[in-house]
VOLUM-770426 format. One line per field, with one value per residue (C-alpha): residue number from 0; residue in one letter; x, y negated, z negated. Coordinates in steps of 0.05 Angstrom, whole numbers, m for minus. Layout:
VOLUM-770426
nr = [NUM	...] $
rest = [a	...] $
xx = [X	...] $
yy = [Y	...] $
zz = [Z	...] $
end
This chain:
VOLUM-770426
nr = [0	1	2	3	4	5	6	7	8	9	10	11	12	13	14	15	16	17	18	19	20	21	22	23	24	25	26	27	28	29	30	31	32	33	34	35	36	37	38	39	40	41	42	43	44	45	46	47	48	49	50	51	52	53	54	55	56	57	58	59	60	61	62	63	64	65	66	67	68	69	70	71	72	73	74	75	76	77	78	79	80	81	82	83	84	85	86	87	88	89	90	91	92	93	94	95	96	97	98	99	100	101	102	103	104	105	106	107	108	109	110	111	112	113	114	115	116	117	118	119	120	121	122	123	124	125	126	127	128	129	130	131	132	133	134	135	136	137	138	139	140	141	142	143	144	145	146	147	148	149	150	151	152	153	154	155	156	157	158	159	160	161	162	163	164	165	166	167	168	169	170	171	172	173	174	175	176	177	178	179	180	181	182	183	184	185	186	187	188	189	190	191	192	193	194	195	196	197	198	199	200	201	202	203	204	205	206	207	208	209	210	211	212	213	214	215	216	217	218	219	220	221	222	223	224	225	226	227	228	229	230	231	232	233	234	235	236	237	238	239	240	241	242	243	244	245	246	247	248	249	250	251	252	253	254	255	256	257	258	259	260	261	262	263	264	265	266	267	268	269	270	271	272	273	274	275	276	277	278	279	280	281	282	283	284	285	286	287	288	289	290	291	292	293	294	295	296	297	298	299	300	301	302	303	304	305	306	307	308	309	310	311	312	313	314	315	316	317	318	319	320	321	322	323	324	325	326	327	328	329	330	331	332	333	334	335	336	337	338	339	340	341	342	343	344	345	346	347	348	349	350	351	352	353	354	355	356	357	358	359	360	361	362	363	364	365	366	367	368	369	370	371	372	373	374	375	376	377	378	379	380	381	382	383	384	385	386	387	388	389	390	391	392	393	394	395	396	397	398	399	400	401	402	403	404	405	406	407	408	409	410	411	412	413	414	415	416	417	418	419	420	421	422	423	424	425	426	427	428	429	430	431	432	433	434	435	436	437	438	439	440	441	442	443	444	445	446	447	448	449	450	451	452	453	454	455	456	457	458	459	460	461	462	463	464	465	466	467] $
rest = [m	m	l	d	p	v	i	l	a	r	a	q	f	a	f	t	v	s	f	h	f	i	f	p	a	f	s	i	g	l	a	s	f	l	m	v	l	e	a	a	w	l	r	t	g	k	g	v	y	a	n	l	y	r	y	w	l	k	i	f	a	v	a	f	g	m	g	v	v	s	g	l	v	m	s	y	q	f	g	t	n	w	s	v	f	s	t	k	a	g	p	i	i	g	p	l	m	a	y	e	v	l	t	a	f	f	l	e	a	g	f	l	g	v	m	l	f	g	i	s	k	v	g	r	g	l	h	f	f	a	t	c	m	v	a	l	g	t	l	i	s	a	t	w	i	i	s	v	n	s	w	m	q	t	p	v	g	y	a	i	n	a	k	g	q	f	v	p	a	g	s	w	l	p	i	i	f	n	p	s	f	p	f	r	l	v	h	t	v	i	a	a	y	l	t	t	s	l	v	v	g	g	v	g	a	w	h	l	l	r	d	r	a	n	p	g	a	r	k	m	f	s	m	a	m	w	m	a	a	l	v	a	p	i	q	i	f	a	g	d	t	q	g	l	n	t	l	e	h	q	p	t	k	v	l	a	m	e	g	d	y	h	p	s	p	d	g	a	p	l	i	l	f	g	l	p	d	n	d	e	a	r	v	r	y	e	v	s	v	p	h	l	g	s	l	i	l	k	h	d	p	h	a	a	l	p	g	l	s	d	f	p	k	d	r	w	p	p	t	p	i	v	f	w	s	f	r	i	m	v	g	l	g	l	a	v	l	g	l	g	l	w	s	l	v	a	r	t	r	k	g	l	y	t	w	r	w	l	h	r	a	a	i	l	l	s	p	a	g	f	i	a	v	i	a	g	w	v	t	t	e	v	g	r	q	p	f	t	v	y	g	l	l	r	t	a	d	s	h	s	p	l	a	a	p	a	v	a	s	s	l	l	a	f	v	l	v	y	f	f	a	f	g	a	g	t	y	y	v	l	r	l	m	a	k	p	p	e	r	g	e	t	e	p	p	n	v	p	q	r	a	a	g	i	t	p	a	s	s	v	s	a	i	p	l	a	g	e] $
xx = [m2082	m2026	m1956	m1908	m1845	m1800	m1835	m1824	m1747	m1742	m1769	m1724	m1663	m1688	m1696	m1623	m1589	m1621	m1598	m1541	m1527	m1537	m1470	m1428	m1451	m1430	m1366	m1340	m1343	m1333	m1262	m1240	m1266	m1220	m1161	m1169	m1176	m1110	m1083	m1099	m1082	m1016	m1002	m1036	m1018	m1090	m1121	m1194	m1175	m1157	m1211	m1265	m1219	m1222	m1299	m1311	m1280	m1317	m1373	m1341	m1318	m1386	m1417	m1360	m1367	m1454	m1438	m1388	m1446	m1503	m1460	m1444	m1517	m1545	m1486	m1513	m1581	m1549	m1532	m1610	m1660	m1625	m1584	m1604	m1576	m1515	m1504	m1512	m1482	m1427	m1366	m1368	m1398	m1354	m1289	m1308	m1337	m1271	m1228	m1271	m1246	m1178	m1165	m1212	m1229	m1164	m1139	m1189	m1180	m1105	m1103	m1172	m1132	m1079	m1124	m1175	m1119	m1048	m1039	m997	m959	m944	m926	m968	m938	m952	m1020	m1030	m1016	m1060	m1120	m1111	m1108	m1173	m1205	m1168	m1198	m1267	m1264	m1234	m1292	m1338	m1308	m1306	m1386	m1401	m1367	m1410	m1471	m1457	m1442	m1517	m1538	m1501	m1469	m1406	m1346	m1381	m1397	m1449	m1419	m1451	m1473	m1517	m1468	m1441	m1367	m1320	m1297	m1231	m1202	m1224	m1214	m1281	m1322	m1296	m1296	m1363	m1401	m1437	m1377	m1355	m1409	m1442	m1388	m1377	m1439	m1437	m1375	m1408	m1456	m1429	m1391	m1455	m1488	m1431	m1424	m1492	m1492	m1427	m1463	m1534	m1489	m1449	m1516	m1546	m1490	m1490	m1561	m1538	m1458	m1442	m1374	m1360	m1295	m1304	m1383	m1361	m1311	m1343	m1407	m1355	m1323	m1391	m1421	m1363	m1375	m1445	m1432	m1383	m1396	m1479	m1465	m1416	m1465	m1520	m1475	m1455	m1520	m1533	m1480	m1509	m1573	m1548	m1510	m1564	m1612	m1562	m1556	m1625	m1673	m1738	m1713	m1701	m1769	m1802	m1766	m1781	m1860	m1858	m1900	m1913	m1862	m1840	m1820	m1819	m1782	m1813	m1842	m1812	m1869	m1861	m1910	m1970	m1993	m1961	m2013	m1977	m2044	m2073	m1998	m2008	m1994	m2053	m2055	m1996	m1968	m1913	m1872	m1864	m1796	m1751	m1756	m1712	m1674	m1648	m1645	m1609	m1597	m1634	m1714	m1732	m1704	m1745	m1744	m1784	m1835	m1847	m1891	m1843	m1814	m1850	m1889	m1864	m1799	m1834	m1801	m1852	m1859	m1899	m1834	m1781	m1820	m1825	m1761	m1730	m1767	m1754	m1676	m1673	m1717	m1668	m1605	m1637	m1649	m1577	m1551	m1595	m1573	m1509	m1512	m1555	m1488	m1446	m1494	m1490	m1410	m1406	m1448	m1402	m1468	m1448	m1450	m1507	m1563	m1609	m1655	m1600	m1576	m1648	m1651	m1585	m1609	m1675	m1635	m1584	m1617	m1635	m1564	m1590	m1665	m1634	m1586	m1642	m1681	m1625	m1611	m1695	m1694	m1630	m1651	m1732	m1719	m1678	m1735	m1752	m1680	m1623	m1573	m1607	m1632	m1615	m1629	m1704	m1715	m1768	m1715	m1665	m1696	m1688	m1740	m1766	m1836	m1864	m1868	m1797	m1784	m1831	m1806	m1741	m1758	m1788	m1737	m1684	m1736	m1742	m1675	m1653	m1696	m1663	m1598	m1584	m1640	m1596	m1526	m1567	m1587	m1510	m1489	m1535	m1521	m1450	m1472	m1507	m1452	m1414	m1340	m1292	m1281	m1201	m1154	m1133	m1093	m1082	m1036	m969	m970	m894	m869	m833	m850	m802	m769	m843	m847	m917	m897	m872	m933	m987	m945	m984	m1049	m1103	m1142	m1215	m1215	m1265] $
yy = [m1431	m1459	m1430	m1411	m1442	m1392	m1332	m1374	m1378	m1311	m1289	m1334	m1298	m1236	m1246	m1278	m1226	m1167	m1194	m1201	m1141	m1104	m1128	m1118	m1047	m1028	m1073	m1033	m975	m984	m1019	m960	m913	m958	m945	m871	m885	m914	m870	m820	m847	m868	m793	m748	m791	m781	m831	m816	m845	m905	m908	m899	m955	m1006	m980	m997	m1053	m1103	m1078	m1087	m1160	m1178	m1151	m1177	m1246	m1246	m1224	m1274	m1334	m1301	m1293	m1374	m1388	m1343	m1374	m1435	m1417	m1414	m1492	m1518	m1464	m1432	m1496	m1483	m1406	m1438	m1489	m1431	m1382	m1416	m1410	m1335	m1324	m1374	m1363	m1288	m1318	m1349	m1294	m1254	m1309	m1318	m1238	m1209	m1263	m1295	m1216	m1204	m1278	m1275	m1191	m1202	m1239	m1194	m1134	m1170	m1185	m1173	m1096	m1115	m1166	m1145	m1074	m1008	m1003	m1079	m1074	m1011	m1048	m1110	m1056	m1031	m1097	m1116	m1049	m1065	m1134	m1110	m1062	m1123	m1163	m1112	m1094	m1174	m1187	m1111	m1138	m1206	m1178	m1112	m1171	m1200	m1131	m1118	m1172	m1166	m1212	m1270	m1336	m1393	m1464	m1524	m1541	m1469	m1440	m1368	m1375	m1320	m1302	m1289	m1239	m1237	m1155	m1147	m1189	m1160	m1086	m1090	m1028	m1017	m1040	m973	m940	m988	m995	m926	m919	m979	m969	m891	m914	m967	m909	m859	m922	m926	m853	m851	m903	m870	m805	m840	m867	m811	m763	m813	m804	m731	m723	m760	m723	m669	m666	m741	m736	m796	m786	m711	m740	m792	m753	m691	m746	m776	m706	m690	m754	m739	m661	m680	m752	m742	m691	m742	m795	m759	m741	m813	m843	m786	m822	m892	m877	m849	m912	m950	m913	m937	m1002	m1020	m973	m1008	m1011	m933	m921	m963	m928	m860	m890	m870	m919	m876	m843	m763	m729	m668	m687	m725	m700	m726	m757	m753	m793	m837	m914	m950	m1003	m1052	m1077	m1007	m974	m910	m879	m874	m799	m779	m719	m690	m644	m627	m628	m636	m725	m705	m649	m703	m765	m729	m659	m627	m608	m620	m685	m744	m805	m877	m908	m980	m976	m983	m1047	m1120	m1112	m1194	m1150	m1095	m1102	m1095	m1019	m1010	m1043	m1012	m936	m937	m972	m920	m871	m886	m893	m813	m793	m819	m799	m718	m734	m748	m688	m645	m669	m658	m581	m587	m600	m553	m496	m529	m527	m457	m429	m471	m517	m573	m607	m571	m569	m627	m627	m638	m702	m728	m724	m762	m805	m818	m828	m872	m934	m898	m923	m989	m977	m942	m996	m1043	m999	m994	m1067	m1079	m1027	m1059	m1133	m1118	m1077	m1123	m1177	m1206	m1231	m1259	m1249	m1185	m1203	m1263	m1314	m1306	m1324	m1366	m1409	m1405	m1434	m1516	m1568	m1561	m1572	m1507	m1544	m1558	m1479	m1460	m1500	m1476	m1406	m1415	m1446	m1391	m1336	m1375	m1380	m1314	m1276	m1316	m1318	m1253	m1214	m1240	m1211	m1146	m1142	m1149	m1098	m1050	m1065	m1045	m983	m962	m965	m897	m885	m883	m804	m810	m821	m894	m925	m997	m1035	m1066	m1036	m1047	m982	m1017	m1088	m1096	m1036	m994	m936	m905	m833	m869	m916	m854	m793	m793	m802	m739	m736	m719	m658	m626] $
zz = [192	150	167	107	129	87	129	192	171	155	226	264	224	241	303	319	275	311	384	351	318	375	408	357	344	419	419	360	386	463	444	405	463	516	464	474	547	557	512	549	614	586	553	607	677	695	739	719	642	681	726	658	625	686	691	616	606	646	607	541	565	571	512	465	492	485	418	392	428	386	330	332	342	282	231	240	206	135	130	170	144	83	63	m19	m7	28	m28	m84	m54	m12	m61	m51	18	51	50	62	133	134	123	183	232	210	207	249	310	321	330	375	416	418	452	492	549	550	552	595	653	628	652	718	684	617	623	600	526	513	547	508	438	468	468	399	363	399	375	304	304	311	257	212	221	210	141	124	144	104	50	49	61	5	m43	m40	m42	m105	m137	m186	m209	m206	m255	m246	m255	m283	m217	m212	m156	m159	m158	m170	m244	m229	m181	m111	m109	m145	m105	m39	m52	m87	m117	m46	6	17	26	71	111	130	154	188	233	239	270	316	343	348	379	433	445	463	512	554	549	579	632	652	648	694	748	734	755	824	831	785	810	794	756	711	697	681	631	599	590	546	512	489	473	428	392	377	363	317	280	278	211	180	191	156	97	101	93	41	m11	5	m11	m79	m84	m71	m130	m175	m161	m122	m148	m114	m47	m51	m80	m26	28	m7	m17	m89	m134	m189	m236	m223	m285	m265	m189	m137	m68	0	31	102	136	106	104	33	4	m47	m71	m85	m110	m69	2	48	78	56	84	34	8	m64	m107	m39	m61	m122	m82	m34	m83	m140	m112	m167	m146	m214	m229	m252	m207	m231	m192	m165	m218	m268	m242	m239	m181	m166	m151	m99	m34	26	27	89	131	97	99	169	191	143	175	242	231	204	255	308	270	270	352	361	314	356	424	401	383	444	484	445	466	543	528	508	567	623	626	604	672	705	653	681	621	575	620	623	543	545	581	542	478	508	473	409	368	383	350	291	274	278	241	186	180	170	116	78	82	71	24	m8	m16	m47	m65	m19	m73	m111	m172	m170	m120	m97	m28	m39	m77	m25	35	68	45	121	140	188	252	255	233	281	346	333	328	389	428	405	432	499	511	482	522	579	559	538	583	648	609	589	673	692	645	665	740	719	689	752	792	784	772	825	850	867	807	820	777	763	823	803	732	708	671	612	577	515	516	505	539	554	518	449	443	454	422	360	389	388	457	471	525	562] $
end
């Protein structure tokens, strides 16, 4: 059987970026969670927050390290498998990636050592500042990466030079703040926070099933369920606004997500399930609700919507993949919303720490955030096909002139190394999570009360805390 080097190169990038994505999705939210925990400890003086900070700090360190390593490996593929893309888009993509290193990675690396090892040396206030800088660094890193990817989705502010390269047409601002950037940034960061809250909630629920009186388990479960209950509805709204933006700039992606092959002049249905078929341009065995698609996409049940048939077929994405990855993401999002609402009911009825089925549901959904963010990434990236730079540079014209066996061998090597190395790291993280939080309210040893004139109270006086 003849192997296609383009398909293999795409599979390799998809595999490595999927592995990489789960670590930043966790570390972004976990860094902010650690910041809140340390702020709560400094403001209230309760040792339970200090215990939880130390508990999750170890997990954060391992996840952060695996994210850095997987990201470095992934970036090399731009030069090995996608050299044409690097040559043509490098004048725009390269500087943005460099800004991420200069502003975010250096900030994280500079304060990570203080965060991990310096609490008994620099004082409470300065240590809290280091934690804040690491959390800020993760958000800045996400900002630059989302800006790069968003420009590839909605390219603006460019010109094409004599060498056929994309170069800035003037100011960098239109490139950085391209039309899809703000919507995708908000959606991605909220997804990271929800992913972290589900993991924290699942770990808390696991330990509550074994010891419902453990103060650390109670606190982390309560804080995680507040996040799920309050932020999941915001994420649904953010996803709706991103969908409207995508319909405007990438209509074929949205039509593939919805399975709309043909135009609907009097309102499109919402196809719940079915088997999309690009060859026959229809959804087999569809189950749909009339007019609901137009109501969601246009906020008008009778609004006209185009179909994929209105666009050249060579610009259609692989509809079955996009159709189902989108439904996985949305289905898990609704499940998280249901968990958050369930926790509110339990909270009002004084059963947050005693409703065992709620705890089992939280454990079951603890990996849902990772699955949802990968499904969302698949929807975004596969829906952009057949382009790397949407509408301008095709994927088939972006890859390196490599033979299929060379790409296949490197793909196999990545699969073996990743499953061994990151499997071991994941196993270690699960071992850390399986250990219950300390029951006593202890504090870090030998912590100076002041450092560089900063007092704990002044450091956190303006930070709201999540309570019971």
